[in-house]
C-alpha positions as CSV (number, residue, x, y, z in Angstrom):
1,X,68.7,77.6,85.3
2,X,70.2,77.8,81.8
3,X,68.8,81.3,81.5
4,X,71.0,82.4,84.4
5,X,74.2,80.8,83.2
6,X,75.3,83.3,80.6
7,X,74.5,86.4,82.7
8,X,76.3,84.9,85.7
9,X,79.3,84.0,83.5
10,X,79.4,87.6,82.2
11,X,79.2,89.0,85.7
12,X,81.9,86.7,87.1
13,X,84.2,87.6,84.1
14,X,83.5,91.3,84.7
15,X,84.3,91.0,88.4
16,X,87.6,89.3,87.7
17,X,88.5,92.0,85.2
18,X,87.8,94.7,87.8
19,X,89.8,92.8,90.4
20,X,92.7,92.5,88.0
21,X,92.7,96.1,86.8
22,X,91.2,97.9,89.8
23,X,94.3,97.8,92.1
24,X,95.4,101.0,93.6
25,X,98.6,102.6,92.2
26,X,101.7,102.9,94.3
27,X,100.9,105.4,97.1
28,X,103.1,108.5,97.6
29,X,104.2,107.6,101.2
30,X,105.8,104.4,99.8
31,X,107.4,106.4,97.0
32,X,108.7,109.0,99.4
33,X,110.2,106.3,101.8
34,X,112.0,104.5,99.0
35,X,113.3,107.7,97.4
36,X,114.2,109.6,100.5
37,X,117.9,108.6,100.5
38,X,118.3,110.1,97.1
39,X,117.6,113.7,98.1
40,X,121.3,114.4,99.0
41,X,122.4,113.5,95.5
42,X,119.4,115.0,93.7
43,X,120.0,118.4,95.4
44,X,123.7,118.3,94.6
45,X,124.9,117.8,98.2
46,X,126.2,114.3,97.7
47,X,128.7,113.4,95.0
48,X,126.9,110.2,94.0
49,X,123.7,108.3,94.8
50,X,124.1,106.3,98.0
51,X,123.7,102.5,98.1
52,X,120.5,103.0,100.1
53,X,119.2,105.4,97.5
54,X,119.7,102.9,94.7
55,X,118.4,100.0,96.7
56,X,115.2,101.9,97.5
57,X,114.6,102.9,93.9
58,X,115.3,99.3,92.8
59,X,112.7,98.1,95.3
60,X,110.3,100.8,94.0
61,X,110.8,99.7,90.4
62,X,109.9,96.2,91.4
63,X,106.5,97.3,92.6
64,X,105.5,98.6,89.2
65,X,102.8,96.4,87.8
66,X,101.1,98.8,85.4
67,X,101.4,102.1,83.5
68,X,99.2,103.6,86.2
69,X,101.9,102.7,88.8
70,X,104.5,104.4,86.7
71,X,102.4,107.5,86.4
72,X,101.6,107.5,90.2
73,X,105.3,107.2,91.0
74,X,106.2,110.0,88.6
75,X,103.5,112.3,90.1
76,X,104.7,111.6,93.7
77,X,108.3,112.2,92.8
78,X,107.5,115.5,91.0
79,X,105.5,116.7,93.9
80,X,108.4,116.0,96.3
81,X,111.0,117.5,93.9
82,X,109.3,120.9,93.9
83,X,109.5,121.2,97.7
84,X,113.0,119.8,98.2
85,X,115.0,121.8,95.7
86,X,115.8,118.9,93.4
87,X,118.1,119.8,90.5
88,X,117.3,118.3,87.1
89,X,121.0,117.8,86.2
90,X,121.5,115.5,89.2
91,X,118.0,113.8,89.1
92,X,118.4,112.7,85.5
93,X,121.7,110.8,86.4
94,X,120.1,108.6,89.0
95,X,118.7,105.8,86.8
96,X,122.0,105.2,85.1
97,X,124.0,105.6,88.3
98,X,121.7,103.1,90.1
99,X,121.4,100.8,87.0
100,X,117.6,101.1,86.8
101,X,115.7,101.1,83.6
102,X,112.8,103.6,83.9
103,X,111.4,103.7,80.4
104,X,110.8,107.5,80.3
105,X,113.0,110.6,80.8
106,X,113.6,111.4,84.4
107,X,113.2,115.1,84.9
108,X,111.3,117.5,87.0
109,X,109.7,118.6,83.7
110,X,108.5,115.1,82.7
111,X,104.8,115.1,81.9
112,X,103.7,112.1,84.0
113,X,100.4,111.7,82.0
114,X,102.3,110.9,78.8
115,X,104.1,107.9,80.3
116,X,103.2,104.6,78.7
């Protein structure tokens, strides 16, 4: 019985590690839904980000639990930005206008893989 204790302890520790670090990153449909109200401002059609835009992005920011989440959100936003005609000069103003601390430059040119 003692011979099994150490291997079992190691296995349980490893499984807890995987459970803690193996969670999926934020999915694009969630990102798209939370950021959808920002398109008007980010394309230059609206004079400022709407309350719904800021609220959605604040909710999205609260879902971030890891660097992988930040990278996933960045990749989703970049993919959407290309197809929607998002303009960098408006996009970069959203975090400050919505009072959200992002921790990396918000731009259609941001390299999502360098976010830490």
